[in-house]
C-alpha positions, 0 to 999 in steps of 0.5 A, a space after each residue: 740746682 739747674 734752673 729748668 730741674 727747679 722749675 719742674 720740682 716746682 710743677 706739682 702733677 695736679 698742675 701738670 694734668 691740669 695744664 694738658 686737659 684742654 683748659 678745662 680749669 680754664 672753662 670753669 673759671 671762665 664760666 663763673 666769670 661770666 655765667 651768663 655767656 656759658 648757661 649751657 656749659 656742661 660745667 654749669 649743668 653738669 658734666 653729662 650737659 643733659 641725661 643721656 635719656 629721659 629721666 623718671 627721677 630728678 630727684 632722690 631723697 634717700 633715708 638711710 637707715 644706719 646700722 642695718 635694720 632686722 629684715 625679718 622684724 619689718 618686711 620679710 615675714 617668715 611665720 614658720 620660724 615660729 616651729 623652728 623656735 630656739 633650733 640650732 641653724 642648719 649647717 647646710 643653711 649657714 654654710 660656710 659663711 663669715 661671720 663676725 666676732 661678735 658670734 663666732 665663739 657661740 656654741 649655738 645659733 639658736 633661730 629666733 622667729 619675730 614676736 612681732 605681728 604682720 599684715 598683707 598690705 597693698 592693691 595687688 595679688 600678693 600684697 606687702 607684709 609689714 609689721 605692726 611696728 611699721 603701722 603708718 608706712 603700713 599706710 603707704 604699702 601701695 606706694 612702694 616697692 620692697 626688695 628683699 632680695 638685697 646682698 653684700 660682700 661687706 660684714 661689718 658696718 664700716 666697709 657696709 656704710 662705706 660700700 652703699 654710699 660710694 660703690 666700694 667698700 674701701 674710703 676714698 671713693 666718691 658719694 653716690 650724690 657726688 656722682 649725681 651732682 657730678 653728672 647732673 650739675 644743680 637746679 637751684 643756684 642759690 642751694 646745693 645740689 647734694 645735701 646731707 642731714 643727720 638723725 640721732 636713733 635708739 641704742 647702738 650708734 654706728 660712727 656717721 663720718 663726712 667722707 661718706 658724702 665726700 667728692 673723693 677725686 671728683 672736683 670738690 664742689 659736688 662734695 654733700 653739704 651737711 645741715 647741722 640740727 641747730 639754731 645755725 644749720 651751716 657752721 659760718 655761714 652768718 656774717 660775725 658782728 659787725 659785718 654787713 653784708 655789702 662788707 661780705 660782697 667786697 670780701 668775696 669779690 676780692 678773694 675772687 679776683 685774687 682766685 682768678 688771677 692764679 687759676 689763670 696762672 695754675 689752671 688748677 680746677 681746684 681753684 675754680 671749685 673754691 669761688 664756686 663754694 664761696 659764691 654758693 656760700 654767699 647765696 646759702 646766707 639767703 636761701 638757708 634762712 628760709 629754707 628752714 623757716 617752717 612758718 608757711 607749713 600748714 598745721 596739717 602738713 605738721 601734724 602728718 610728720 608727728 610730735 617731733 617735727 619742730 626738734 631740729 635734727 629730728 627724723 621728723 623733722 629731717 624729713 620734712 626739710 627732705 620734701 622742702 630742699 626737694 621742691 626748692 630743686 636740691 638734687 640729691 638729699 641724704 638723710 642718715 638715721 642712726 641706731 639700727 645695730 641691735 646686737 641685744 635688747 632688739 625688742 625694745 630698741 627696735 620699738 623705738 627706732 619704728 616708733 621715731 620713724 614711722 610717722 615721719 617717712 610715711 607722710 613724706 611720701 604722702 605728702 611728695 605725692 599730694 604736691 604731685 612730686 612723688 613721680 619724679 622723686 626717687 625715696 630710698 630706705 634701706 641700711 647697709 646690711 641685714 640680721 642674723 635669724 639666729 640669735 646672739 647672746 641670751 635667747 628668750 622669747 621676749 628678748 633677744 638680738 640679731 648679728 650683721 647679716 649680709 647675705 640678704 636684707 630689704 630695703 623700699 623705694 618708692 617714686 621716681 619710676 619704680 613699680 607700687 606696691 610691689 615685693 621683688 626678690 625672696 629669701 629661703 624660709 630661714 630668711 637666711 639666703 636668697 632664692 630668687 632675683 639677687 639684687 647686688 649693691 652694684 645692681 642697686 646703684 645701676 639701677 637708681 642711676 638709671 631712673 636719674 637718666 645716666 647711663 652707669 657705664 658712660 658716668 666716669 672719671 679719669 683718675 690715677 690712669 684708669 676711668 672709675 665709675 660708681 658701679 666700678 666694672 659691675 652692675 645690672 639694671 633691675 628692670 622688673 621694678 621699673 614702671 
């Protein structure tokens, strides 16, 4: 084989573009080798160097309710449905909607109103209606904004969750948290900029995949770090028996030297990312044990989060951890709470879910507020879609199920530049279609990035010959819900 041809065959496509990218890999390496000289470089502080404009939210806590909570049983009060019990949903309302295979063969689509009572809360003319399932959340009604007019194109869990987390129904795109980390960088050198925690609910659980907090085609140091609900929150973080901390330091120094040589040779930015991840893991050996030690928390604070607060991996534990991560400068904190997929036996299962989530999430808002952190912390609550007004399977006045419903669902937001104590958007009398102020997933992402000081059209990454962004080519900021 010709030597020149052999050389070209051994130059990867990634290396080719890296070597023609104005030395980005070298700059990243330089920032790691001498952070004091390049402390203000865009790669240290994120691609943008600083937000496009003053940010209302310095950090995000995303309480993702995996499975699709039933909006008409929690926040979208429809008393008129009581008189329509067991009537068929009119064809004019359902239209030509694509429905799942779980109900497509039903002979009827009987309307089932919520069996739970609602009460009005908040200090404004309209007030917020909150179900009796959520008495603690009702106490923070004056702090939250409920958007009842969310909608999505996904009708099944995997594409629905992927869409909410990445802006695309197709796997492989960077997650919301990764985009935030990529654009703004980290505010704490001892903890990751993007942290993920998972809690187990009750009933039907949907699979949670690590790609949901992956960095996709962004540099890998921007992927989320999953803190496990276990004695050892991060696998392999502790030193093995017989290894002292100075031994780990010498090992990392040796690896860094070899990787630095490789980075200078190949200009591959992944090598610089690898160095950064090794160094972060080393610093986390000291920061994570302190993070997970609740000894400094007052008894009043622990009691506010509920009886499960000391149970590692519970929703209560993760909510308190979210506050601790937020006050330590972690920019994006994602909680996945499983168990909202209630196709049958909804009254019993949703009550268990509500009991497990109500007190902790209300405590999180109260805790942030009393510490002066709510104004610049954006809290997000919601799932991947809603549930149908008609019953799936057997219907009785005390037992029913609901199928997936992408046409309308509810999410709530608090702090970080969001107007408190309001509702936005309206659904029809059947809680089936949006009749006022629709909010698409792309609109949601554009608005949330705006609150973080980011113009969603300008945070892009070139990949496979085109510029990608979280909102793709869509997205409008919902100014009516902003302070």
